[in-house]
Every structure is written in C-alpha cells, then in structure tokens.
N, C-alpha and C positions, 0 to 999 in steps of 0.2 A: 558524536559519531556511534549507531547507532554497534551493540555488541553482537560480533555471529552466532551468540546464545541467544539469543534476545529474536536475533534474526530467523534461528532455525527451531523456534518453536513457534511464534506469529505464525498463523493466519487467515486467512477471509475470512470474517464472523461470519456473513453472505453463506459461504462456501462448506465450510466447516461443519454443519451440520453433517453433511452427505462423503465426510471424511474428504474431503477435496482439499484448496484454497488454499495450497503452494504457493509463497508469496516470493518474488524478484523486484531486489532491490535492483531501481532505476538514478541515475541519476546522483546519487550518493540522498540524495532527498525523499527519494519516492518508494513504496510499495503497490507491486504491482498485481495484481493476480492471475495464475495462469490458466487459470475455469472462467471467469467470469469477466475478464478483464478492468473489476472496476483498481481505480486509485488511490491510496491511500499516503497523504505530505505524513512528515517527516520534520514536524517544530519544531529546535530548540532538543534536540537528541530525544523529543518522545513521539512514537510512530502517532499520528491522530486515526484509529482505528474503529473509528460512529461509520455505521454503512451509508446514512445521512452525508458527511464527507467522499469514502468510495464511489457514491453515485453522481455526483456532482460531476468530478474526475472520469466516468467510465467513458462517453464517447469525445475523450482528448487521444489526440494520436499520442503514442510518449516521447518524439519528438517534441510538441509544441509545450508539456508542460514547465508550467512555471517553476522556478526557483521560492518553495513556501514561506509565505512574507514568519517573521518569527514571532 
C-alpha cells in the first residue's frame, strides 16, 4: 500500500510543469491524473511514474484497468 504522505506529493510528470497533475488512487493499484487522464500503475507498492507508462493507459476507462502485474 502506498502511503498517504507519498500520494499527497506525487504529481503527473507531464502536468506538473504547469502546476497541475493531481492524482487520484483508483482500485488501490492505479494513479489517475485529473488533468490529462494518464494512468500510472502501482507495482509492488511502488508507483511507476514513467510518462510512457501513463501514455499506454491514457485512453483506457478506469473501470477497464487491469490489476498491474507484480
């Protein structure tokens, strides 16, 4: 489980440049950006905050997100 303190400071690496990029925890295994819709998986309790990862899942609906592989 990702700590609340970490969730409070993490931002989308694309949107943070503009002072935005707030993330929401979804299904306990995804971080979803409020601004651009990129979705970052959490694997082994570590958020994978690579832009390429977020890009892969940007157009997938939240309800269709799989459980990230460990």
